[in-house]
N, C-alpha and C positions, 0 to 999 in steps of 0.2 A: 879337070876343074875340081877344086876342093872347097866346099862350103864350110867355113870355120865358125861353128857355134859354140855354145857354152861348154860342152864336154868333148868336142872333136879331138883336142890334142891327146886325149887319153884312150882313144879307141883303136884297138889293134888292127881292125880291118881297114881303117883309113890309112894307117901306116903301110899296110900291105899294098893297097891300091897306089899310093904315092910311089912306093918302091918299084912296082911293076911298070908304072908310067915312065920312071927314070931309067929303068933297065932297057926300055925301048927307045930312049931318046925322044920321047914325045914331049910336046909342050906342056907346061905345068902352070896353071893359073889358080891362085888362092883368092877367095872372096870372103872377107870377114862380115859376118852377120851382126845385127844389132845385139844379139844375145851373147856375143863372144866375150870371154873373160879378159880382163886387163891385169897386168902386173902393177906393182906399186909405183911404177914410173909412167903408167898410162899406156904402155905398149900392149898391143893385142897378143894374146897367148895363142900360138898355133902349134900344130904337130912339129916336132923337132926336125924331121926330114924336110918338111916344107920350109921351115925357118932357115936352115942352112943353105938351101937352094935359092931362096930370095936374097939372103945376104951375099951369096956367091955370084949373083947376077944371072942365074939361069931362069929362075921362076919369076913370075909377076904376081903382084898382090894389090887388090883393089877393094874398095868398100861396097857393100851391098847398097848403101844409101846413094852412091854415085850411079848405080844402075837403075835406081827408081826415078831418076829425073826424066823429063820429057824425052831426051835423046838417049836414055838408058839402053834400049835394045841395040842401037847402033854402036854405042860405047862398048857393050859387051862383045859384039861381033868383032870390033876392032881389037879388043884385048885378047880374044881368042886367036885371032890372026897373028898378033904379035907373039903370043906364047908359042904358037906352032912354028913361027919363023925362028924364034930364039932356040927352040928345040933342035932345029936343024943346023943353026949357025954356031951355037955355043955348047955343043955336046961335051966339049972338054971341061966345062965348068960344073958338070953334074957332081953333086956330093951325095953319094948313095952307099957309103961304106959302113953305115951304122948297123948294129944288130937289129934284126926285125923284132918287133914287139911280139912277145909270146902270149900275153894276156892283156886285157883292158887294164888301164891304170885307174888311179883314184885322184880326182882333182884336189889340190891343196885347200886348206882352210882359207876362206876368203879374208884377205886383209891381215892375217896373223903372221907371226914370225915364220911359222912353218911354210906359209905361202911363199914368202920371200926366199927362204933357203932352198925349197924345192925347185923354184924357177931358176935360181943360180946354178944348182946342181944339174938340172936338165939341160941347160944351155952350155955347160962345161966352163963356166966362168970361175 
């Protein structure tokens, strides 16, 4: 489970933990927190390794707000079970060939051109 907050995408130990999880074909569940940054399109910015595995259909991604509803604990339990099931069924969808982060990164300037360019560069667009 990866809690994605304001600076999570730029933390090397988060990348290392995601890589270790994927190396073992364990389930991967991302949860975006209210503090998570968004790009200029309104999309949540997450660690690249998580992003590629959500896009590839291996990892799951849900909002913190959905877990704060009255049925939130049951919802979280269900998402964990789904992530674990996907880990065993969809191991062929794992995307884990990126270089591991050597050091913490720096978040881009919010809302500026450098923010936009670094997001595009990080995502390989």
